[in-house]
VOPAGU-2260 file (C-alpha; in pm, 1 decimal, decimal comma):
REM VOPAGU-2260
SITE   aa  ch    i         X         Y         Z
SITE  MET   A    0     -72,7    -247,9   -3747,2
SITE  LYS   A    1    -202,0    -572,3   -3593,9
SITE  THR   A    2      72,6    -566,1   -3331,1
SITE  ARG   A    3     -20,9    -212,5   -3221,4
SITE  THR   A    4    -386,2    -307,3   -3190,6
SITE  LEU   A    5    -305,0    -612,8   -2980,0
SITE  PHE   A    6     -71,8    -407,7   -2762,3
SITE  ALA   A    7    -343,0    -143,1   -2708,9
SITE  ILE   A    8    -598,7    -407,4   -2612,8
SITE  ALA   A    9    -355,8    -570,2   -2369,4
SITE  ALA   A   10    -270,2    -233,4   -2212,9
SITE  LEU   A   11    -638,3    -149,8   -2163,9
SITE  ALA   A   12    -703,1    -488,0   -2006,5
SITE  LEU   A   13    -420,2    -438,0   -1757,3
SITE  MET   A   14    -528,1     -85,1   -1666,7
SITE  SER   A   15    -889,0    -182,3   -1609,2
SITE  GLY   A   16    -816,6    -494,5   -1407,0
SITE  THR   A   17    -912,3    -352,8   -1068,5
SITE  ALA   A   18   -1204,2    -155,2   -1205,3
SITE  PHE   A   19   -1395,2    -476,9   -1271,4
SITE  ALA   A   20   -1302,8    -674,5    -962,3
SITE  SER   A   21   -1592,0    -878,4    -829,4
SITE  SER   A   22   -1742,1    -862,4    -485,0
SITE  SER   A   23   -1607,3   -1215,9    -427,9
SITE  ASP   A   24   -1279,3   -1035,6    -350,8
SITE  CYS   A   25   -1448,8    -931,9     -26,9
SITE  ASN   A   26   -1607,2   -1262,8      69,6
SITE  GLU   A   27   -1457,3   -1278,1     419,2
SITE  PRO   A   28   -1598,1   -1394,9     755,3
SITE  LYS   A   29   -1727,3   -1092,4     945,1
SITE  ASP   A   30   -1540,7   -1190,6    1263,4
SITE  LYS   A   31   -1208,4   -1133,4    1082,0
SITE  TRP   A   32   -1288,5    -782,7     955,1
SITE  MET   A   33   -1087,7    -484,2    1068,4
SITE  SER   A   34   -1289,7    -201,2    1220,2
SITE  MET   A   35   -1417,9      82,5    1002,7
SITE  ASP   A   36   -1177,4     314,1    1184,1
SITE  GLU   A   37    -885,6      88,5    1087,7
SITE  ALA   A   38   -1006,2      78,3     725,9
SITE  LYS   A   39   -1038,2     457,3     722,0
SITE  ALA   A   40    -683,3     488,1     857,8
SITE  LYS   A   41    -553,3     256,1     581,9
SITE  VAL   A   42    -718,1     466,8     310,0
SITE  SER   A   43    -589,0     786,2     471,4
SITE  ALA   A   44    -237,8     637,6     480,8
SITE  MET   A   45    -262,9     594,7     101,8
SITE  GLY   A   46    -298,5     973,8      74,9
SITE  TYR   A   47    -676,0    1002,6      40,8
SITE  ASP   A   48    -905,1    1235,0     235,7
SITE  VAL   A   49   -1180,0     998,8     351,0
SITE  ARG   A   50   -1528,5    1149,9     374,8
SITE  LYS   A   51   -1728,1     836,8     459,7
SITE  ILE   A   52   -1692,3     460,0     487,9
SITE  LYS   A   53   -1967,8     199,8     461,3
SITE  VAL   A   54   -2016,0    -168,7     379,9
SITE  GLU   A   55   -2117,3    -250,5      22,1
SITE  ASP   A   56   -2134,3    -603,8    -122,9
SITE  GLY   A   57   -1914,5    -738,6     157,0
SITE  CYS   A   58   -1644,1    -476,2      96,7
SITE  TYR   A   59   -1563,4    -158,2     278,2
SITE  GLU   A   60   -1649,9     127,1      44,0
SITE  ALA   A   61   -1469,4     452,6     114,7
SITE  TYR   A   62   -1580,1     780,3     -35,9
SITE  ALA   A   63   -1266,1     987,4     -61,6
SITE  THR   A   64   -1097,8    1272,4    -245,8
SITE  LYS   A   65    -746,7    1318,0    -376,8
SITE  ASP   A   66    -606,4    1588,3    -603,5
SITE  GLY   A   67    -955,3    1733,1    -648,3
SITE  LYS   A   68   -1101,9    1401,8    -764,2
SITE  LYS   A   69   -1390,2    1224,9    -590,1
SITE  LEU   A   70   -1334,2     850,0    -563,2
SITE  GLU   A   71   -1508,9     536,6    -443,7
SITE  ILE   A   72   -1256,3     287,6    -309,5
SITE  TYR   A   73   -1367,5     -70,5    -241,2
SITE  MET   A   74   -1144,3    -262,0       0,2
SITE  ASN   A   75   -1123,4    -618,3     123,4
SITE  PRO   A   76   -1237,5    -581,7     489,0
SITE  VAL   A   77    -966,9    -815,9     621,3
SITE  THR   A   78    -657,3    -730,5     417,6
SITE  ALA   A   79    -739,9    -368,2     319,4
SITE  GLU   A   80    -646,7    -460,0     -39,1
SITE  VAL   A   81    -810,8    -223,7    -287,5
SITE  VAL   A   82   -1028,9    -445,2    -507,5
SITE  LYS   A   83   -1204,8    -173,0    -704,8
SITE  MET   A   84   -1171,9     200,1    -746,7
SITE  LYS   A   85   -1380,7     435,6    -950,8
SITE  GLU   A   86   -1386,7     808,5   -1002,2
SITE  ASP   A   87   -1714,3     989,7    -938,3
SITE  ASP   A   88   -1826,8    1245,4   -1188,8
């Protein structure tokens, strides 16, 4: 029983890793940022329908939909790495 509990906790920790990424993941010099159009294209290339992009806590924040779900996708403005993603209700 203990093993199952530990496994469940470990699995939850791995699945939620990007959900709790800090804004320090986006602490990049502004002169190195890609344009908002480039960021939008990167999110679109991942299969999302991007509605809006803005800057939030040093990250690009894309409001997008996919498979009927509304999402907020936070990206590093230099690398386009997704550092946080959450589903809107």
